[in-house]
C-alpha positions as CSV (number, residue, x, y, z in Angstrom):
1,M,0.1,0.4,0.1
2,K,1.2,3.3,-1.2
3,L,0.0,5.0,1.6
4,A,2.7,2.7,4.0
5,G,5.0,2.6,2.5
6,N,4.7,6.7,3.0
7,V,4.0,6.7,6.6
8,R,7.7,4.9,6.3
9,N,9.4,8.1,4.8
10,G,8.1,10.0,7.2
11,T,9.7,8.7,10.1
12,L,12.7,8.3,8.4
13,L,12.6,12.0,7.8
14,L,11.3,12.6,11.5
15,D,14.1,10.4,13.2
16,S,16.5,12.1,11.1
17,T,16.0,15.4,11.9
18,H,13.4,15.2,15.4
19,P,15.3,12.5,17.5
20,G,12.4,10.7,20.0
21,W,9.4,12.3,17.7
22,Y,7.6,9.4,18.4
23,N,7.5,9.8,22.7
24,K,6.3,13.5,21.7
25,V,3.4,13.0,19.7
26,D,-0.1,12.8,21.1
27,L,-2.1,9.0,20.3
28,N,-5.5,10.0,21.6
29,S,-5.2,12.9,19.7
30,L,-4.1,12.6,17.1
31,K,-5.9,13.4,13.5
32,M,-4.0,13.9,10.4
33,N,-6.5,15.9,8.9
34,V,-6.3,18.8,11.6
35,C,-3.6,21.0,10.8
36,S,-2.9,21.3,15.3
37,R,-3.8,17.7,15.9
38,C,-1.5,15.2,13.2
39,V,1.8,14.6,13.6
40,L,3.4,18.1,12.0
41,G,0.9,19.9,14.0
42,Q,1.6,18.9,17.9
43,L,5.4,18.2,17.0
44,Y,5.8,21.4,15.7
45,E,2.9,23.5,17.1
46,G,1.0,23.3,13.5
47,Y,1.3,22.1,10.4
48,T,2.8,24.8,7.8
49,K,5.4,25.3,10.7
50,G,6.2,21.4,10.5
51,L,6.6,21.7,6.7
52,Y,8.9,24.5,6.7
53,E,10.6,23.4,9.5
54,L,11.1,19.3,7.1
55,G,11.7,22.0,4.6
56,L,9.2,20.5,3.2
57,G,8.1,24.3,2.0
58,G,4.7,25.3,3.5
59,M,1.0,26.3,2.0
60,Y,0.7,25.1,-1.5
61,D,-1.7,24.7,-3.8
62,V,-2.8,20.9,-3.9
63,A,-2.7,20.5,-7.1
64,S,1.5,20.8,-7.1
65,K,4.4,18.8,-6.6
66,D,5.0,20.5,-3.1
67,H,1.2,18.6,-2.3
68,L,3.4,15.2,-3.8
69,V,6.2,15.6,-1.9
70,I,4.0,16.2,1.2
71,C,2.2,13.3,0.5
72,S,5.2,11.3,0.1
73,F,5.8,11.5,3.4
74,G,3.1,10.5,4.7
75,F,2.0,14.2,6.6
76,D,-0.9,14.6,4.2
77,V,-2.9,12.7,1.3
78,P,-3.3,13.0,-2.7
79,V,-5.7,14.8,-3.8
80,G,-8.6,12.8,-5.5
81,G,-11.9,11.5,-4.8
82,G,-15.1,12.7,-2.7
83,I,-15.2,14.3,1.0
84,R,-15.8,10.5,2.3
85,E,-12.6,9.2,0.0
86,R,-10.2,11.5,1.6
87,A,-11.5,10.9,5.8
88,R,-11.2,6.9,4.8
89,E,-7.3,8.0,4.0
90,F,-6.8,10.1,6.3
91,E,-8.7,7.6,9.1
92,I,-6.4,4.9,6.7
93,L,-3.0,7.7,7.2
94,R,-3.9,8.0,11.1
95,K,-4.2,3.9,11.3
96,L,-0.2,3.7,9.5
97,W,1.0,6.5,12.1
98,V,-0.4,5.1,15.7
99,T,1.3,1.2,14.4
100,A,4.6,3.0,13.7
101,I,4.5,4.9,16.4
102,K,3.9,2.2,18.8
103,K,6.5,0.0,17.0
104,R,9.0,2.6,17.7
105,R,8.0,3.4,21.6
106,T,8.2,-0.5,21.7
107,D,11.8,-1.1,19.4
108,D,12.8,2.0,22.0
109,A,12.2,0.1,25.4
110,N,13.1,-3.0,23.7
111,I,16.6,-1.6,23.5
112,Q,16.6,0.6,27.1
113,E,15.8,-2.8,28.5
114,Q,19.1,-4.7,26.7
115,E,21.2,-1.4,27.8
116,Y,19.9,-2.1,31.5
117,C,20.3,-5.9,31.6
118,F,23.5,-5.7,29.8
119,I,24.9,-3.0,32.2
120,G,23.4,-4.6,35.2
121,A,24.8,-7.7,34.5
122,A,28.8,-6.1,34.3
């Protein structure tokens, strides 16, 4: 699924620019179609500010190449279809981000546990 690959791209970008980002996102309020509650909105105090901070531009025309780049990182969904289709895609995108964030948190906890066990064994 293309959205899953887009979210992966976004997680890798955030890993390189905003270490520990996944611990700063409130999954209960995550809503990818609301600028203040999406991943970028929560990390950068606004979707547009997040785009600028990541070097992805800011305000854009949804028919532009910039929008396609933003979508390729899982921060938006491509234009097309009706309102219901976009709402469904945003919900899929939210679920993919939740899964990615939970995985990062679990991986992080496992690494910390392994480090603790290693230090404790010394």
